[in-house]
C-alpha positions as CSV (number, residue, x, y, z in Angstrom):
1,M,-12.1,-64.3,-12.5
2,L,-11.8,-65.7,-9.0
3,L,-11.5,-69.4,-8.4
4,Q,-14.6,-69.2,-6.2
5,E,-16.6,-67.7,-9.1
6,L,-15.2,-70.4,-11.5
7,F,-16.2,-73.4,-9.3
8,S,-19.3,-72.1,-7.5
9,K,-22.7,-72.8,-8.9
10,E,-24.0,-69.6,-10.3
11,E,-27.6,-68.9,-9.4
12,K,-29.5,-67.9,-12.4
13,R,-31.7,-64.9,-11.8
14,A,-34.5,-63.9,-14.1
15,D,-34.5,-60.7,-16.0
16,V,-35.5,-58.1,-13.4
17,G,-37.2,-55.9,-16.0
18,L,-39.4,-58.8,-17.2
19,V,-40.2,-59.8,-13.6
20,D,-41.3,-56.2,-12.8
21,D,-43.3,-56.0,-16.0
22,V,-45.2,-59.2,-15.3
23,I,-45.9,-58.0,-11.7
24,F,-47.2,-54.7,-13.1
25,F,-49.4,-56.7,-15.5
26,I,-50.7,-59.0,-12.9
27,D,-51.4,-56.1,-10.5
28,H,-53.4,-54.2,-13.1
29,D,-55.4,-57.0,-14.7
30,D,-59.0,-56.8,-13.5
31,D,-59.9,-60.4,-14.3
32,L,-56.9,-61.7,-12.4
33,H,-57.9,-59.6,-9.4
34,K,-61.5,-60.8,-9.4
35,E,-60.7,-64.4,-10.0
36,H,-57.5,-64.8,-7.9
37,F,-56.4,-61.8,-5.9
38,L,-59.6,-61.1,-3.9
39,P,-59.9,-64.7,-2.7
40,I,-56.2,-64.7,-1.8
41,V,-56.7,-61.6,0.3
42,D,-59.7,-63.2,2.1
43,K,-57.6,-66.2,3.0
44,L,-54.6,-64.2,4.0
45,K,-56.6,-61.9,6.3
46,S,-57.4,-64.8,8.6
47,I,-53.9,-66.2,8.3
48,A,-52.3,-62.9,9.2
49,K,-54.4,-62.8,12.4
50,E,-52.6,-66.0,13.4
51,D,-49.2,-64.2,13.2
52,K,-48.3,-65.9,10.0
53,D,-47.3,-62.7,8.4
54,E,-44.0,-63.4,6.8
55,V,-43.5,-63.0,3.0
56,S,-42.2,-66.6,2.8
57,E,-45.3,-67.9,4.5
58,I,-47.8,-66.1,2.2
59,A,-45.9,-66.2,-1.1
60,P,-47.2,-69.7,-2.0
61,Y,-50.8,-68.4,-1.9
62,F,-50.0,-66.4,-5.1
63,T,-49.1,-69.5,-7.1
64,N,-52.3,-69.8,-9.1
65,M,-52.5,-66.1,-9.8
66,V,-48.9,-66.0,-11.0
67,D,-49.3,-69.1,-13.2
68,K,-52.3,-67.6,-14.9
69,G,-50.8,-64.2,-15.1
70,C,-47.7,-65.5,-16.8
71,E,-49.8,-67.5,-19.3
72,I,-51.9,-64.5,-20.2
73,Y,-48.8,-62.2,-20.4
74,Y,-47.1,-64.7,-22.7
75,N,-50.0,-65.0,-25.0
76,K,-51.0,-61.3,-25.0
77,F,-47.6,-59.9,-25.7
78,K,-46.4,-62.8,-27.9
79,V,-43.1,-63.3,-26.0
80,Q,-40.5,-65.0,-28.0
81,G,-39.3,-68.4,-26.8
82,R,-41.0,-71.3,-25.1
83,M,-43.2,-70.4,-22.2
84,E,-41.5,-73.0,-19.9
85,D,-38.1,-71.6,-20.7
86,I,-39.1,-68.0,-19.9
87,F,-41.4,-68.5,-17.0
88,T,-39.4,-71.0,-15.0
89,K,-40.1,-72.0,-11.4
90,E,-37.4,-69.6,-10.1
91,F,-38.9,-66.8,-12.2
92,K,-42.4,-67.4,-10.8
93,N,-41.0,-67.7,-7.3
94,Q,-39.5,-64.2,-7.6
95,I,-42.8,-62.8,-8.7
96,K,-44.7,-64.5,-5.9
97,E,-42.2,-63.1,-3.3
98,K,-42.4,-59.6,-4.7
99,L,-46.2,-59.7,-4.8
100,A,-46.3,-61.0,-1.2
101,K,-43.8,-58.4,-0.1
102,K,-45.8,-55.6,-1.8
103,H,-49.3,-56.6,-0.6
104,L,-48.5,-58.1,2.9
105,P,-48.5,-54.8,4.8
106,Y,-51.8,-53.8,3.3
107,I,-53.4,-57.1,4.1
108,V,-52.1,-57.0,7.7
109,D,-53.2,-53.3,8.2
110,G,-56.7,-54.0,6.8
111,H,-56.5,-51.8,3.7
112,Y,-58.2,-54.4,1.7
113,D,-61.1,-54.8,4.1
114,P,-64.5,-53.6,2.7
115,K,-65.4,-50.2,4.1
116,E,-68.8,-50.0,5.8
117,A,-71.1,-47.3,4.5
């Protein structure tokens, strides 16, 4: 072990598998999309037009969806442990950043715009 490793504050990262699993769950839950994702996209379309199209700028918009998604995931899959210990602020921030990074290009390019018939 290096001295730097011994004395540096270790940043605790969430289990990547659980992060990806929760993201998959959130992305494929119809109720979360209707209640949270579609309104987020509407807001972000106008924001992206103002050249605010960085992941760090739009990630906070996913907060309510991630909070609700984590709660539903926890209850549906009966995750062992306290919800607050598993779904920490850092954990949720990772999810928000990944969701923002995944969906930002589609929002900016207009893929989520309704198609005219």
